[in-house]
N, C-alpha and C positions, 0 to 999 in steps of 0.2 A: 346409373342409367336414368335418363329422363325421357319419358314418352310425351312428345310435344305436339299440340295442334300446330299446323303451319301458321296460323294467325299469330302464334306466340313468337315466331321468327321475325315478324315485321317491326321495323323501327325499334329493334331490341338489341340483343347481343351482337357483338362484332365478330365476324369470321374472316379469316385470311387463308388463301390457298398458297402454300409455299412453292418455291421455285422448282423443287424436285418433282412436283406433280405434272402429269402430262396435260396438254391443252385440251380444251373442250372438244369432244369428238362425237356427240350424238348425231345419228343419221336422220334424214328426213322421216323415214319410217318410224323411228323411235319417238320422235317428237309428236308425230300425228297419233301414234298409239297411246302416248301418255294422256293427251287431251281426251281422246275417245274413251279410254278406260275410266277416267275420272268422271266424265259425263255419263257414261253408262251406269256407273255406281250411283251417281246422284239420281238418275231417272228411276233406278230400281229401288230407291228409298233406303239404301244401306246407310246405317248410322256411322260407320267407320270405314275408311280406306287407308291402307298403309303403304307408305312410300319407301320403306326400307330403313336404312340406318346411316348415321354419321358417326365416324370415329374421330376424336379430337384430342388435342392437348389444350389445356387452359394456361395461357402464358401472358403475363402483363396486361390483363384485362380483356383479352380476346381469345377466341377459339381458333387454333390452327388445325386445318382439315388434314387428317391423315388418310381417311378413306371417306368416300361419299361426295368428293368435290364435283364430280359430273352432275350428280343429283341436285346439289345445292345450286349449281350454276343454272341448270334448266329451270329450277323453281324461281330463281331471281329474274330470269328472262320472262317467265310466265307472269309473275306479279307486276312486272313493268308494264304489262298490257292491261292492268285492271282499271286504270284511269283514276284511282283514288289517291295517288301520290305516295302511298306507303310502299316501303321497300325492305328487302333483306340487306342488312349491312355487310356486304361481301366485297372483299378487295383481293388483289393478286400481288404477290411478291415478285418484283422485278419484271412485271409485264405491263408497262404503262399503256399499251394500246388496248389491252383487255380492260383495264381500269377505266380508261376514257370512254370506250365504247359502251360499257355497262352503265356508266353514269349518264351518258347521253340518252340511252334507252329509258332509264329510270326517270328522266326529266321529260319524257314524251317525245323525244326527237327521233328522227330516222337517219339512216346513213348507209354507207356501203364500204366494202373493202375489208371488213372484219367478219368472221364467222358468226358473231353474235347477231349482227343485223339480219343476215339471211335466216338464221334459226328463229329469230323473233318474228319474221314475216311468215314463216311456215306455221308457227304457233297462232299467229293472228288470223290467218286464213282458216285454220281449223276451229278457232273460237267463234268465228262468224256463223258456224253451224249450230251453235249452242245458244241457250238463254244466258247471255254473258253475266248478267247481274247474279242470277241464281248459281251459275257455275262458280264464280269467285266467292260467293257466300259459303258454298259447300267446301271449296278449297281451303278457306280460312278455318272453318269450324268443324269439319268432319274428316279432313285428311291429316294423318299423323305421321311423324317420323321419330325414330328412336335415336337419341344422342347418347353416346358413350364417351366418357372422358378418361383417357389413360393416365396412369401414374406417371409423374415426371421422371421416374427411374427407368421407364420402358426403353429397351434397346430397339431403335427403329429398324436397324438392319435385320435383326432377328424377327421383328414384327413382319416385315415385308416377305421374308423367306417363308414364314408360316402362312401368310396371306396367299402367296403364290402356290404353295403346296396344298393348302386346304380349300382354296376358293372361298374363304370365310365371308359370309354375309349374315345380316340379321335374319334370324329364322322366325317362324310363327311362334315357336316355343319361347323365344326371347321376348316377344311381345306379351304373351300370356304371363310370363314370369314378372315382367315389369309391373303389371297390375297387382300382382300378389306382393311384390317387394315394397311397393309404395305404402302399404298398410302397416309395415313393420318399421318403427322408428328406433327401437332399442338396438344399439350397435351389435351386441352379441347375437340377438335374434336374427338380424340381417346377415351376419357372418355365417351362422348355421344354415339359414335358408339358402344362401348361395352354394354352400357345400352340398346340401341336399339336392338342389336343382342340377348342379353339375353332374352329380352321380346319376340322377334320374336320366339326364340327357345323354349319357354315355351308353347308347343303346345297342352298340355292336359288341358289347362285352358284358361283364358281370358287375353289378353294383359294388361287390367286395373289392374289385380291382381298380375302382375309379374314385375311391374316397381314401384319404390318409388312413393308414392302418390303425393307429391309436384311436383316432376319432371314429372310425368305422366300428371298432370293437365296442367303444362306449355307446355308439348309437344302437347297436344290436343287443348287446348284453347288459348295458346300463350300469356297469360296475356293481352288479348285484342289488342295485337300488330300484331302478325302473327300466327293466328290459323292454325292448321295443314291442315284443309280441305279448307281453304280460303286464302292460301298464295302461295308463290313460294319457291323452295328449298333454294335459296340464302337468302331470308329474314328470313325464318324459322331457318336456321342454325345460322344466326347472332343473332336472338332472344334467341335461346336455349343455345348457348355457353356463352352468357352474364350472364346466371344464374348459371353456374357450381360452381363458387366461393362462391355463396351465400349459398351453402349446407354445407360449412365447419363447421358450428356451430353444426352439428350433425355428427361427424366423426365416420364412421364404416368401417370395411373391413372384411366382413364375409368370412368364409372359403369357401363357395360356390363361392364367387368372386375369391378367390385365385386359386381354382381348374379350373375355366373356363378361367380366364384372366391371363395376364402376370404379371411380378414382379413390375410394376409401382404401386405406392400407389393409390389405387382406393377409392376415398373419396365420399361418398354419404349417404343419410339417409337409414336406414335399409329397406329392401324390405318387402312389405306385403306378407304374405304367404296365398294362397288360401286354404280354408278348406271346400269348398262347394261341395266336391266330385270330381270325375275324369270325364272329358269329352273326348269323342272320336271323333276327327275331321274326315272328310271323306277323307282327303288326309294327307300325312306325311309332316313334316316340310321341308324335302328335295324337295318334289314335289311342295310345296308352293313356295320355292325359285326359282324353275324352271319356275313356272307361272310368277313370278315377272320378271325374266330374259326376258321372251318373251314379257310381257306387257310393261315393262319399258324400256328395252334396245333393243326391236325389234329383239331379237335373237330367231328365231323359234326353238323349240325342242319338244321332245315327252312328256315332263313333267313326265318322268319316273324316280323315285328316284335312280334307279340303274345306271342312266346315268349322275348323277349330276357332277361327277368329270370331265366329258368331257367338261364342260364349263369353267374350270379353266384357260385354255390357253386364252380364250376370256376375262375373267376378268382381266388377267394380263395386257391387253392392255388399261384398263381404267385409266384415270388420276384422280387426287385428286377431282376435281369438279364433274366428272362423278360418282365417288364413293359416294360422298355426295348426289348427285341427286338420285342415285339408292337407297340409304338407306332411304332417305326422302319418296320417292314414294312407297317403299316396306313397310314402316311403315303405310302409308295410306292404302295400300292394305290389311295389316293385320287388321287394324281397320274395314275396310269394310267386311272382312271375318268374324270377330267376330260378326258384326252387322247383316249381311244379309244371312249367310250361316248356314244351320242346322248342329248341332252336335248330338251325341248320349250320353246319360248317362244311369244310372241304370234303368230309367223309360221308355226309348225309345228315339225317335227323339225329339229334342227340339230346339227352337230358343229363346234365352234368352238375356237379358241385365244384365251386371254385375253392381250391385249397391254398394255393400260393401262385406266385408268378410262374406261368407256363406249366401249372400243375392242376389237373382236373381229374375227378373220379366219378364213376356212375352214381347218380343221385339215389337210386333205390336198389342197388345190388341185384338180387335175383329177379325182382319184378321190373327192373328197368326196361328190358326189352319189350315186355307186354305193354307198359305205359307208353313207351315211344311209338309202338306200332298203332295203338288206338288213337293217340293224339295226332300222329301223322296222317291217319285216315281222315280224321275230322278236319285237320288243317288244309288238306289237299282237296277235299270234296265239298266243303261247306263254306258258307259265309262265316267269317270268324266270329261274329257276334252271336251266331246261333248256338255255339258250344262254349266259347270263351267266357261270355257273360255268366252263364250258369255255373261254370267252374269257379270263376272269381267269387261269386256269391257263396258257393259252398266253402271255399277256402277262407273267406272272411269269418265264417263261423267255426272254422276248424283249422286254425293257423298252424297247428303242429300235426296235421294229418299224416298218417303213415302211408306207405306205398299201397298197402292193401285197401285202405279206406279210399284213397284217390282212385285206384283202379276200379273198385266197385262202383264209385260214383260215375266214372266215365262210362262204364258198361250200362248204367241205368238210363243213360240218355237215349232218346229214340228219334230217328230222323228218317225221312223218306223222300228220295229224289233219284232220278236216273243216274246222275253223276255219283252220288253216294253209294248206290247199290253196285255200280260197276267197279268202283274202287274197292268196296268191301269184298266182292267176289274174287277180284283179280289179285288183291294184295293182302288185305287183313286176314281173310279166312285161310290164306296160305302162309300165315305167320311171317309176312314181309312188311317192310316199311312202304308207305305209299309215296311214290315220287310226285313232286308238285308239277303244276303247269301242263298236265296232259289235257287234251281236248277230246271231244266225242265226235267220231266220224263213223257212220253206218253202225251205230249202237255199240261201238268199241272205243276204248281209250287208246289214243295214239299221241306220239310226240308232235309238238309244233314243228312244222317243216320250215 
């Protein structure tokens, strides 16, 4: 993956949109909104604005667009209006009218009869409402796009099937990871970092079900040398990277790997696929990363997933060892999250241990119900950071805490709000789970109508 300033696209790499891609189809509203969003970001003084992603093949000296062709086309039209003569080297396979129309616009000419000309006029009209020089300076230096290059072995038919079923797009988590990955140059470290991040990002299940079984066991138990919970980051990384070559006896490169990771050969055993149903965590993956940033890197934040890209400038300042330390401790935090924090499934709140495919058991046997009830009370009635951050801090210092220790800690927390008191009286004190999403009407909890 390459996180690129848009300025790096100008008079640089060659891109081609293959014949199987649909023609440019941005509406007037989408064109106007793009200019307005970028201009608003500039006026607000934001250092970074993200345009999403490009997915490509690199063939014979040029990048073939697999996904993101609409985005790159509109950027080409936009830069044609800058007046500085610089352009994105974009062409179209078997579409001579598109090639000719874009070339004319890039030469400063106008015309009619092709959608590009009308789109360019809409963009031009919207640009007249901006400080044009400042706008294009911001566009070149502060607007980013993530470019992923697929392996040449990728099956495109399978790729589009997954794209259509998953609605795959570049996520904010992808952007964060790109900053971390660029600090790791050693191939083994990059390989392990990718496996860690993919496991972390699989947030609707359990970490144990989303990492190759042999590698997961090594990550957690350390072959008796450097167990995750009983080691330090340096010893753990030394242990885990020493095992990467041992996986080459079972070489796979799944399409899911190709979609998420860059074009390096990614060699590891096939990932186990969870089939035990979908779990709903109480926070999003992006919020979880923000908790890790505060707990591991001591960077206080609101733990609001809408603010995650605000930490990118901070992550840029990390060096290689700090990135390794962060990934190691974030992996521990995810292990603790899976072990000690309630999730929801089709049956309600639960606190389970992953055993194997489609096999889960209660995490704390006799005390499981008590822990689920108090955590469901907190999760339903409080801002998550009010109770989850204290719990994470407790678990960081007690990574092997027993059910009794966890329950006692949870009971030691004290809160006071109308919503909390109503939930406590109506559910927790009656030894019941607290249902989420109730609202207060006439000093009573009721379901949303």
